[in-house]
DSSP file (Angstrom, degrees, kcal/mol; ACC not computed):
  #  RESIDUE AA STRUCTURE BP1 BP2  ACC     N-H-->O    O-->H-N    N-H-->O    O-->H-N    TCO  KAPPA ALPHA  PHI   PSI    X-CA   Y-CA   Z-CA
    1    1 A A     >        0   0    0      0, 0.0     4,-2.5     0, 0.0     5,-0.1   0.000 360.0 360.0 360.0 -38.9   11.0   26.4   -4.0
    2    2 A I  H  >  +     0   0    0      2,-0.2     4,-2.7     1,-0.2     5,-0.2   0.876 360.0  52.3 -67.1 -36.2   14.5   25.1   -4.9
    3    3 A V  H  > S+     0   0    0      2,-0.2     4,-1.5     1,-0.2    -1,-0.2   0.939 110.2  48.3 -64.1 -45.7   15.7   28.7   -5.6
    4    4 A Y  H  4>S+     0   0    0      1,-0.2     5,-2.6     2,-0.2     4,-0.4   0.919 111.6  50.5 -59.2 -43.0   14.5   29.8   -2.2
    5    5 A R  H ><5S+     0   0    0     -4,-2.5     3,-1.7     1,-0.2    -2,-0.2   0.938 108.9  50.7 -59.8 -46.7   16.2   26.7   -0.6
    6    6 A D  H 3<5S+     0   0    0     -4,-2.7    -1,-0.2     1,-0.3    -2,-0.2   0.769 109.3  52.2 -64.2 -24.7   19.4   27.5   -2.3
    7    7 A Q  T 3<5S-     0   0    0     -4,-1.5    -1,-0.3    -3,-0.2    -2,-0.2   0.485 120.3-110.5 -86.4  -4.0   19.2   31.1   -1.0
    8    8 A G  T < 5S+     0   0    0     -3,-1.7     2,-1.5    -4,-0.4     3,-0.2   0.553  78.8 132.1  85.9   7.5   18.7   29.8    2.5
    9    9 A N     >< +     0   0    0     -5,-2.6     4,-2.0    -6,-0.2    -1,-0.2  -0.596  23.5 162.7 -91.0  74.9   15.0   30.9    2.6
   10   10 A Y  H  >  +     0   0    0     -2,-1.5     4,-2.7     1,-0.2     5,-0.2   0.826  65.2  57.3 -69.1 -34.5   13.8   27.6    4.0
   11   11 A E  H  > S+     0   0    0     -3,-0.2     4,-2.2     2,-0.2    -1,-0.2   0.942 110.9  42.8 -63.1 -46.9   10.5   28.7    5.3
   12   12 A E  H  > S+     0   0    0      2,-0.2     4,-2.1     1,-0.2    -2,-0.2   0.899 113.4  53.3 -66.1 -40.0    9.4   30.0    1.9
   13   13 A A  H  X S+     0   0    0     -4,-2.0     4,-2.2     1,-0.2    -2,-0.2   0.931 109.9  47.4 -59.6 -45.9   10.8   26.9    0.2
   14   14 A M  H  X S+     0   0    0     -4,-2.7     4,-2.7     1,-0.2     5,-0.2   0.897 108.7  54.6 -65.9 -39.5    8.8   24.6    2.4
   15   15 A Q  H  X S+     0   0    0     -4,-2.2     4,-2.0     1,-0.2    -1,-0.2   0.913 110.3  46.5 -59.8 -41.9    5.6   26.6    1.9
   16   16 A L  H  X S+     0   0    0     -4,-2.1     4,-2.4     2,-0.2    -1,-0.2   0.879 111.3  51.0 -69.5 -37.2    6.0   26.2   -1.9
   17   17 A H  H  X S+     0   0    0     -4,-2.2     4,-2.5     2,-0.2    -2,-0.2   0.912 110.2  50.0 -64.5 -41.5    6.7   22.5   -1.6
   18   18 A L  H  X S+     0   0    0     -4,-2.7     4,-2.3     1,-0.2    -2,-0.2   0.892 110.8  49.7 -63.6 -38.8    3.6   22.1    0.6
   19   19 A K  H  X S+     0   0    0     -4,-2.0     4,-2.3    -5,-0.2    -2,-0.2   0.912 110.7  49.5 -65.0 -42.4    1.6   23.9   -1.9
   20   20 A A  H  X S+     0   0    0     -4,-2.4     4,-2.5     2,-0.2    -2,-0.2   0.904 110.2  51.2 -61.9 -41.8    3.0   21.7   -4.7
   21   21 A L  H  X S+     0   0    0     -4,-2.5     4,-2.1     1,-0.2    -2,-0.2   0.916 109.8  49.6 -62.2 -43.8    2.2   18.6   -2.7
   22   22 A E  H  X S+     0   0    0     -4,-2.3     4,-2.2     2,-0.2    -2,-0.2   0.911 111.4  49.0 -61.3 -44.0   -1.4   19.8   -2.2
   23   23 A I  H  X S+     0   0    0     -4,-2.3     4,-1.7     1,-0.2    -2,-0.2   0.920 110.3  50.8 -63.2 -44.8   -1.9   20.5   -5.9
   24   24 A K  H  <>S+     0   0    0     -4,-2.5     5,-1.6     1,-0.2     6,-0.4   0.893 112.0  46.6 -62.0 -40.3   -0.5   17.1   -6.9
   25   25 A K  H ><5S+     0   0    0     -4,-2.1     3,-1.2     1,-0.2     5,-0.4   0.868 110.2  53.3 -71.3 -35.5   -2.8   15.4   -4.5
   26   26 A K  H 3<5S+     0   0    0     -4,-2.2    -1,-0.2     1,-0.3    -2,-0.2   0.802  98.2  64.6 -68.3 -28.4   -5.8   17.4   -5.7
   27   27 A K  T 3<5S-     0   0    0     -4,-1.7    -1,-0.3    -5,-0.2    -2,-0.2   0.254 119.1-111.1 -79.6  15.7   -5.1   16.5   -9.3
   28   28 A N  T < 5S+     0   0    0     -3,-1.2    -3,-0.2    -5,-0.1    -2,-0.1   0.768  79.0 134.0  61.1  27.9   -5.9   12.9   -8.3
   29   29 A L      < -     0   0    0     -5,-1.6    -4,-0.2     1,-0.1     3,-0.2   0.811  58.6-142.0 -72.8 -28.1   -2.3   11.8   -8.7
   30   30 A G    >   -     0   0    0     -6,-0.4     3,-1.3    -5,-0.4     6,-0.2   0.066  23.9 -75.7  85.9 161.5   -2.6   10.0   -5.4
   31   31 A E  T 3  S+     0   0    0      1,-0.3    -1,-0.2    -6,-0.1    35,-0.1   0.737 127.0  54.4 -64.8 -24.9   -0.3    9.6   -2.5
   32   32 A D  T 3  S+     0   0    0     -3,-0.2    -1,-0.3     4,-0.1     2,-0.2   0.184  77.3 121.7-100.7  16.9    1.7    7.0   -4.4
   33   33 A H    X>  -     0   0    0     -3,-1.3     4,-1.7     1,-0.1     3,-0.7  -0.554  68.7-126.2 -80.7 145.2    2.5    8.9   -7.5
   34   34 A S  H 3> S+     0   0    0      1,-0.3     4,-2.0     2,-0.2    -1,-0.1   0.802 110.3  60.2 -62.1 -28.4    6.2    9.4   -8.4
   35   35 A S  H 3> S+     0   0    0      2,-0.2     4,-1.7     1,-0.2    -1,-0.3   0.862 103.3  50.9 -66.3 -35.1    5.6   13.2   -8.6
   36   36 A V  H <> S+     0   0    0     -3,-0.7     4,-2.5    -6,-0.2    -2,-0.2   0.901 107.7  53.4 -66.6 -41.0    4.6   13.1   -4.9
   37   37 A A  H  X S+     0   0    0     -4,-1.7     4,-2.4     1,-0.2    -2,-0.2   0.897 105.9  53.6 -59.8 -40.8    7.8   11.2   -4.1
   38   38 A N  H  X S+     0   0    0     -4,-2.0     4,-2.4     1,-0.2    -1,-0.2   0.903 109.1  48.4 -60.6 -41.3    9.8   13.9   -5.8
   39   39 A T  H  X S+     0   0    0     -4,-1.7     4,-2.6     2,-0.2    -2,-0.2   0.908 109.4  51.9 -67.8 -40.8    8.2   16.6   -3.7
   40   40 A Y  H  X S+     0   0    0     -4,-2.5     4,-2.3     1,-0.2    -2,-0.2   0.918 110.4  50.0 -58.9 -42.1    8.8   14.6   -0.5
   41   41 A N  H  X S+     0   0    0     -4,-2.4     4,-1.9     2,-0.2    -2,-0.2   0.931 110.6  48.5 -61.4 -46.2   12.4   14.3   -1.5
   42   42 A D  H  X S+     0   0    0     -4,-2.4     4,-1.5     1,-0.2    -1,-0.2   0.887 111.6  49.9 -62.7 -38.9   12.7   18.1   -2.2
   43   43 A M  H  X S+     0   0    0     -4,-2.6     4,-2.3     1,-0.2    -1,-0.2   0.889 107.6  54.5 -66.0 -38.6   11.1   18.8    1.2
   44   44 A A  H  X S+     0   0    0     -4,-2.3     4,-2.9     1,-0.2    -2,-0.2   0.885 103.7  55.4 -61.8 -38.9   13.5   16.4    2.9
   45   45 A V  H  X S+     0   0    0     -4,-1.9     4,-2.3     2,-0.2    -1,-0.2   0.892 107.3  50.3 -61.6 -39.3   16.4   18.3    1.4
   46   46 A V  H  X S+     0   0    0     -4,-1.5     4,-1.4     2,-0.2    -2,-0.2   0.949 112.0  46.5 -63.4 -48.6   15.0   21.5    3.0
   47   47 A Y  H  <>S+     0   0    0     -4,-2.3     5,-2.6     1,-0.2     4,-0.4   0.912 112.0  51.7 -59.5 -41.3   14.7   19.8    6.4
   48   48 A Q  H ><5S+     0   0    0     -4,-2.9     3,-1.5     1,-0.2    -1,-0.2   0.908 106.1  53.5 -62.4 -42.1   18.2   18.4    6.0
   49   49 A A  H 3<5S+     0   0    0     -4,-2.3    -1,-0.2     1,-0.3    -2,-0.2   0.796 108.5  51.2 -63.2 -27.9   19.6   21.9    5.2
   50   50 A Q  T 3<5S-     0   0    0     -4,-1.4    -1,-0.3    -3,-0.3    -2,-0.2   0.489 119.8-111.4 -85.7  -4.1   18.0   23.1    8.4
   51   51 A G  T < 5S+     0   0    0     -3,-1.5     2,-1.5    -4,-0.4    -3,-0.2   0.596  77.1 134.1  83.1  10.8   19.6   20.3   10.4
   52   52 A N     >< +     0   0    0     -5,-2.6     4,-2.0    -6,-0.2    -1,-0.2  -0.603  21.6 163.9 -92.6  74.6   16.3   18.7   11.0
   53   53 A N  H  >  +     0   0    0     -2,-1.5     4,-2.5     1,-0.2    -1,-0.2   0.793  65.8  59.3 -67.9 -30.4   17.5   15.2   10.2
   54   54 A E  H  > S+     0   0    0      2,-0.2     4,-2.0    -3,-0.2    -1,-0.2   0.945 110.1  41.6 -64.3 -47.4   14.6   13.3   11.8
   55   55 A E  H  > S+     0   0    0      1,-0.2     4,-1.9     2,-0.2    -2,-0.2   0.886 113.8  54.2 -67.2 -37.9   12.0   15.1    9.6
   56   56 A A  H  X S+     0   0    0     -4,-2.0     4,-2.5     1,-0.2    -2,-0.2   0.934 108.4  48.9 -59.6 -45.8   14.3   14.7    6.5
   57   57 A M  H  X S+     0   0    0     -4,-2.5     4,-2.5     1,-0.2    -2,-0.2   0.893 107.0  55.3 -64.3 -40.2   14.6   11.0    7.1
   58   58 A K  H  X S+     0   0    0     -4,-2.0     4,-1.7     1,-0.2    -1,-0.2   0.921 112.7  42.8 -56.8 -44.4   10.8   10.5    7.5
   59   59 A L  H  X S+     0   0    0     -4,-1.9     4,-2.6     2,-0.2    -2,-0.2   0.867 111.1  53.7 -74.5 -36.1   10.3   12.2    4.1
   60   60 A Y  H  X S+     0   0    0     -4,-2.5     4,-2.8     1,-0.2    -1,-0.2   0.909 108.5  51.4 -61.7 -40.0   13.1   10.3    2.4
   61   61 A K  H  X S+     0   0    0     -4,-2.5     4,-2.3     2,-0.2    -2,-0.2   0.890 109.7  49.1 -64.4 -38.9   11.6    7.0    3.6
   62   62 A K  H  X S+     0   0    0     -4,-1.7     4,-2.2     2,-0.2    -2,-0.2   0.939 113.1  47.1 -63.1 -46.8    8.2    8.0    2.1
   63   63 A A  H  X S+     0   0    0     -4,-2.6     4,-2.7     1,-0.2     5,-0.2   0.908 111.7  51.6 -61.3 -42.5    9.9    8.9   -1.2
   64   64 A L  H  X S+     0   0    0     -4,-2.8     4,-2.8     1,-0.2     5,-0.3   0.930 109.2  49.4 -60.4 -47.2   11.8    5.7   -1.1
   65   65 A E  H  X S+     0   0    0     -4,-2.3     4,-2.0     1,-0.2    -1,-0.2   0.918 113.6  45.9 -60.2 -45.3    8.7    3.6   -0.5
   66   66 A I  H  X S+     0   0    0     -4,-2.2     4,-2.5     2,-0.2     5,-0.3   0.929 114.4  47.6 -64.4 -45.9    6.8    5.3   -3.4
   67   67 A N  H  X>S+     0   0    0     -4,-2.7     4,-3.2     1,-0.2     5,-0.7   0.892 110.9  50.4 -66.7 -39.3    9.7    5.0   -5.8
   68   68 A K  H  X5S+     0   0    0     -4,-2.8     4,-1.2    -5,-0.2    -1,-0.2   0.911 112.9  48.0 -63.0 -40.4   10.4    1.4   -5.0
   69   69 A K  H  <5S+     0   0    0     -4,-2.0    -2,-0.2    -5,-0.3    -1,-0.2   0.916 123.7  30.5 -65.3 -44.0    6.7    0.6   -5.6
   70   70 A N  H  <5S+     0   0    0     -4,-2.5    -2,-0.2    -5,-0.1    -3,-0.2   0.821 134.2  24.4 -86.8 -33.6    6.4    2.5   -8.9
   71   71 A L  H  <5S-     0   0    0     -4,-3.2    -3,-0.2    -5,-0.3     3,-0.2   0.608 104.4-114.4-112.9 -16.4    9.9    2.2  -10.4
   72   72 A G    ><< -     0   0    0     -4,-1.2     3,-1.2    -5,-0.7     6,-0.2  -0.080  34.8 -75.4  95.0 160.3   11.4   -0.9   -8.8
   73   73 A E  T 3  S+     0   0    0      1,-0.3    -1,-0.1    -5,-0.1    -5,-0.1   0.728 124.8  54.6 -65.1 -24.9   14.3   -1.5   -6.5
   74   74 A D  T 3  S+     0   0    0     -3,-0.2    -1,-0.3    -6,-0.1     2,-0.2   0.135  78.3 120.2-102.2  20.6   16.9   -1.0   -9.2
   75   75 A H    X>  -     0   0    0     -3,-1.2     4,-1.9     1,-0.1     3,-0.5  -0.569  69.9-123.3 -86.9 149.9   15.9    2.5  -10.4
   76   76 A S  H 3> S+     0   0    0      1,-0.2     4,-2.6     2,-0.2     5,-0.1   0.813 111.4  58.0 -62.3 -30.8   18.3    5.4  -10.2
   77   77 A K  H 3> S+     0   0    0      2,-0.2     4,-1.9     1,-0.2    -1,-0.2   0.863 105.5  50.7 -67.9 -33.6   15.8    7.5   -8.2
   78   78 A V  H <> S+     0   0    0     -3,-0.5     4,-2.4    -6,-0.2    -2,-0.2   0.925 110.6  49.1 -65.3 -44.9   15.8    4.7   -5.6
   79   79 A A  H  X S+     0   0    0     -4,-1.9     4,-2.3     1,-0.2    -2,-0.2   0.908 109.3  52.3 -60.5 -42.7   19.6    4.9   -5.6
   80   80 A D  H  X S+     0   0    0     -4,-2.6     4,-2.5     1,-0.2    -1,-0.2   0.896 109.4  49.4 -61.2 -39.9   19.5    8.6   -5.2
   81   81 A T  H  X S+     0   0    0     -4,-1.9     4,-2.6     2,-0.2    -1,-0.2   0.908 108.9  51.7 -68.3 -40.7   17.2    8.3   -2.2
   82   82 A Y  H  X S+     0   0    0     -4,-2.4     4,-2.3     1,-0.2    -1,-0.2   0.923 110.8  49.9 -57.7 -42.8   19.4    5.7   -0.6
   83   83 A N  H  X S+     0   0    0     -4,-2.3     4,-1.9     2,-0.2    -2,-0.2   0.924 110.3  48.8 -62.1 -45.5   22.3    8.2   -1.1
   84   84 A N  H  X S+     0   0    0     -4,-2.5     4,-1.5     1,-0.2    -1,-0.2   0.899 111.6  49.7 -62.1 -40.4   20.4   11.1    0.5
   85   85 A M  H  X S+     0   0    0     -4,-2.6     4,-2.5     1,-0.2    -1,-0.2   0.881 107.0  55.4 -65.2 -37.7   19.4    8.9    3.4
   86   86 A A  H  X S+     0   0    0     -4,-2.3     4,-2.4     1,-0.2    -1,-0.2   0.880 103.8  54.7 -62.2 -37.9   23.1    7.9    3.9
   87   87 A I  H  X S+     0   0    0     -4,-1.9     4,-2.2     2,-0.2    -1,-0.2   0.897 108.3  49.1 -62.7 -40.0   24.1   11.5    4.1
   88   88 A V  H  X S+     0   0    0     -4,-1.5     4,-1.8     2,-0.2    -2,-0.2   0.946 111.1  48.7 -64.4 -47.8   21.6   12.0    6.9
   89   89 A Y  H  <>S+     0   0    0     -4,-2.5     5,-2.9     1,-0.2    -2,-0.2   0.882 110.0  52.7 -60.3 -36.8   22.9    8.9    8.8
   90   90 A Q  H ><5S+     0   0    0     -4,-2.4     3,-1.6     1,-0.2    -1,-0.2   0.920 107.6  50.8 -63.6 -42.8   26.4   10.2    8.3
   91   91 A A  H 3<5S+     0   0    0     -4,-2.2    -1,-0.2     1,-0.3    -2,-0.2   0.828 109.5  51.2 -63.1 -30.8   25.4   13.6    9.8
   92   92 A L  T 3<5S-     0   0    0     -4,-1.8    -1,-0.3    -5,-0.1    -2,-0.2   0.410 117.4-118.2 -84.5   1.9   23.9   11.7   12.7
   93   93 A E  T < 5S+     0   0    0     -3,-1.6     2,-1.1     1,-0.2    -3,-0.2   0.743  72.7 136.0  64.0  27.0   27.2    9.8   13.1
   94   94 A D     >< +     0   0    0     -5,-2.9     4,-2.2     1,-0.2    -1,-0.2  -0.692  23.2 167.0 -97.8  76.8   25.6    6.5   12.4
   95   95 A Y  H  >  +     0   0    0     -2,-1.1     4,-2.5     1,-0.2    -1,-0.2   0.800  66.4  58.4 -68.3 -30.9   28.4    5.5   10.0
   96   96 A E  H  > S+     0   0    0      2,-0.2     4,-1.9     1,-0.2    -1,-0.2   0.946 111.0  41.2 -64.5 -47.7   27.4    1.8    9.8
   97   97 A E  H  > S+     0   0    0      2,-0.2     4,-2.1     1,-0.2    -2,-0.2   0.885 113.1  55.3 -67.5 -37.7   23.9    2.6    8.5
   98   98 A A  H  X S+     0   0    0     -4,-2.2     4,-2.7     1,-0.2    -2,-0.2   0.931 108.0  48.5 -59.4 -45.8   25.4    5.3    6.2
   99   99 A M  H  X S+     0   0    0     -4,-2.5     4,-2.6     1,-0.2    -1,-0.2   0.892 108.1  54.6 -63.8 -39.5   27.8    2.8    4.6
  100  100 A K  H  X S+     0   0    0     -4,-1.9     4,-2.0     1,-0.2    -1,-0.2   0.929 113.3  42.1 -57.4 -45.5   25.0    0.3    4.1
  101  101 A L  H  X S+     0   0    0     -4,-2.1     4,-2.4     2,-0.2    -2,-0.2   0.872 111.8  53.2 -75.1 -36.6   22.9    2.8    2.2
  102  102 A Y  H  X S+     0   0    0     -4,-2.7     4,-2.5    -5,-0.2    -1,-0.2   0.927 111.1  48.7 -59.5 -43.1   25.9    4.2    0.3
  103  103 A N  H  X S+     0   0    0     -4,-2.6     4,-2.5     2,-0.2    -2,-0.2   0.885 109.3  51.5 -65.9 -38.8   26.7    0.7   -0.8
  104  104 A K  H  X S+     0   0    0     -4,-2.0     4,-2.0     2,-0.2    -1,-0.2   0.931 111.4  48.5 -60.5 -44.8   23.0    0.0   -1.9
  105  105 A S  H  X S+     0   0    0     -4,-2.4     4,-1.9     1,-0.2    -2,-0.2   0.924 112.5  47.4 -61.6 -45.5   23.1    3.2   -3.9
  106  106 A L  H  < S+     0   0    0     -4,-2.5     4,-0.4     1,-0.2    -1,-0.2   0.898 108.9  54.8 -63.0 -40.7   26.4    2.2   -5.6
  107  107 A E  H >< S+     0   0    0     -4,-2.5     3,-0.8     1,-0.2    -1,-0.2   0.899 109.8  46.4 -61.2 -41.5   25.1   -1.3   -6.3
  108  108 A I  H 3< S+     0   0    0     -4,-2.0    -1,-0.2     1,-0.2    -2,-0.2   0.885 112.2  50.9 -66.9 -39.0   22.1    0.1   -8.1
  109  109 A N  T 3<        0   0    0     -4,-1.9    -1,-0.2     1,-0.2    -2,-0.2   0.374 360.0 360.0 -85.2   5.7   24.2    2.6  -10.1
  110  110 A K    <         0   0    0     -3,-0.8    -1,-0.2    -4,-0.4    -2,-0.1   0.523 360.0 360.0 -59.7 360.0   26.7    0.0  -11.3
């Protein structure tokens, strides 16, 4: 899916991410498994690349919630998600929110 995304074939990338998500849920990993969070993050990147920032943000928020629950507030994956969300806010020209999230990410990665 990531190769398709990098090639700009977003439709195929999203189809593969959705298939991966379905497989992960069928394997009884559950909605709150960190692997599911990774897939939500990857899907958000596809939406972001398409300029669909609203859908990207929804999925980043899901990934963030799962990662905070499983890994704790100070984990690098949480910081990465804050950073990704900040990029979306920056694209939306919400610079204040972007800076808050960039700073959260930096604080975790100190």
